C-alpha positions, 0 to 999 in steps of 0.5 A: 573862854570868851564869855559875853560880858554881862551888863552891870544892872540892878538885877546883877547887884541884887543877885537875881540875874540869870547866872552864866551857868545853872547852879549845881544842887547836891544832897549834902553840904559842899565843903570845898570847890576848886577850878582846874588850872587850864580847863573848864572843870570844877571839882567839889568836896562834900560833907558825905566824903564824896568827890565830884567833877563837872565839865562846864561851858556857857549855860551848861554843866556835865558830870564827869564822876561823883564817887565816895573817896573818904569815910568822913567829910571831904573838907579841902581839895586842890588840883595839881599844877599840871591838872592831871591829879586832884588832892583831897583832905578829910576829917578822917585824917587822910589825904588822897590823890585822884585822877581828874578824868576817871575818878580813880584813886592814884594814892592815899595817905592814911592818918596823915595828921593826928587830928582832922585835916582842915585845909590843903594847898598845892604849892608846886608840881611836887609839893602840897601843904596841909593844916589840921584842927590842932594847928599843925602844918605839914609839907608833903612830897607828892611823888610819895602818893603812889599806892592806889588803895589801903589794904593789908596787901597794899597799905597806904603810904605812912604819914611819917614821910612828911617833908617838914612839920610846923607846930607853931599854931595852937588852934585850927588852921583856917587858910593858906596862901603861897607866895611862889617867888619868895617860897613863903607860905602864909598861914592863918589860924583860929588862935589869932596869929598869922604865921609865915613859913619859908618852905625851904627852912624847918622853922617858922620865919615870922609870926604876928602878935595875937590879934585877939580875933580868929583869922579866917582867910588871907590873900596878897595884893598891891604887888605883894606889898600887902597881905589882907586877912579876913577875921571873925569880927568882920574886919579886914586886917592889912599887913605890910609884907615883911613887917608881920608884927602887927597890922598896918591898917584895918578896914571895918564894915562887914556885919559878920565874919569874913569866911573867904577871900580872893583877889580879882586884881592887884587892887580889887578883892572879893569877900564872902561874908556870913551874912551871905553877901559877896562884896567887891572892895578896893584895897588902898584906897579902902573902898566898898565898890559894890556887890556881886550877889548873895545866897538865899535866906542869908546863908553865909558864903563858905567858899569862893573860887575864880576860874582860870579865865578870871571871869567866872566865880563859884561860891558855896554855902550851907544851902547845898548849892554851888552858885556861879557868878559872872565877874568879867565886868569887874575885871573889865572895869578895873582895866578901864580905870585910870590911876588904880595905883594912886593910894593918895586919891581923895576919899570923895571918889569912893562915892562913885562905886561901880557905875549903875549899881543899886547900893541901897543894901550896901549902905545899910551895912557900911554906911554912906561914909564907908563908900567914901574911903572909911578905914583908908587915908582919912583921919576923921573917925567922926565921919563913920556913920554905921553901927559897925564903924561906931563900935570901932570909934568907941574903942579907939577913944577909950584908954586901955590899961597901962596907957596915959589918960586921955585916949590911946591909939589913933586918937592919941596919935592925933593929939601928938600931931597937934602938940608937935605942930604947936611946939614947932611954932613956939620954938621958931621964935616970936609969934607972927601977927598975920597969916601967910596970906597977909590977913590978920590972924585970929586970936587964940582960944581963951582959957586952957581949952585944948584943941579937939583931936578929931578933926585936926585943928590948924596950927595956931599962928598967933600965940601970945607970950605969957602974961607974967614971968611967974606963969612961964616958970610955973607948972600951973596955968596956961603957960605951964601947960604949954611948956609941958606940951612943948616938952612932950612934943620934943620927947616924941620927936619923929618917931612916937609910941602909939598903943605900945608900938613905935609909929613913924610921924605922919604914917605910911603912904596911905596916910593911916597912922598904922602904916608906919609900924616899925 
């Protein structure tokens, strides 16, 4: 639309700058909103069952219509691909097709689900997907939405004509994301499972392990290589596309639940949190870049959408308002940066953030080290400073049931690496008396002290042989411990088990140990 780019000022970060379009206020809570695929039109679904459409331009909005279409709340809406129709789903279990320009009902499916419908997503010109409070997902042929009203003379289309019905989730369906070129529908739910469906097949394609957390929203980035999932606990779960068993990485830091998410580019996402703050984040490397703004009084961000230009974002909360934000400066900044695809860049670059931002409030939530790449390539968990990060660190250091004493997860992987490196030096032959640069080697630590797993120690290069033969054959003493460590390293090999999962040595490209899950 050619909007003038807004300068990145402190006021814009604090959410006090004048919005590009005046905020819309409603008499009831806004449940969902959607932008037209090609025109400057915004649709809104309300708690009262009303459906409203607005035409917007720079600095102004005009109402097209505001009509009551459902008996109960209108929970989810979506435009058809050609933009002529608007689909809506309701707590009254019905689906509706409305003419965008006039507000006239074009078709209705009464009792489309056995329980209230929670989410709706347009897949193609002739297909939509819906999910309900009981975990059922249905695919619909939109050409069956033909009857205009529900009456004895002209009944609504029966709900038994769904193309496909999936009943693989046990709790409410929270969000969906469609990958068109693969025909894959990614579904998250309150039962802690991420499910993937090939819409051409009648059965589920893949399902993750139970994440023991409510999965609330999902998007796909990094050239369709990573799926990013927002959770109730405030952690972003990263799944490698095609390896849906468990997460490949986790990005903590949000102080509350992540209720909505969208991607601005292949490397940058925006999240809406229950603390009311709209955050900009980089994915792989995982860094907090800044803040778009916030809703008043800490009301959580329930929905966020970006328009067809990619430069205007709208959000809604329980404060009965739709707020507009200029995100063009983020898109422009992404395009000006070099090396966006370099996942191995130093974590120190995260200190720069977005030029000109006031990030004092951000640091309070994430800690200084969160802006330096927390949850990305760095293996040093001790650098996580904020309370949210400290909780993650404590959990990783405690051994879980059924795991060897002395730690589990990432900490155990660190110890395995250090043991593996030491054993390779022992197997190579006699120890060297000098380092690679020719300087005398430092003597090894005395006693049976093991190297700390975090941070990783440098390999010992001057390890003396056992003092006597009895120690070398015994299971006690320093030599016996070194012998057991060497055996354990040989047994581990290139692939090792971490927390009951097989992990490649060294992790994935991003450097995290979970990136190499098989």
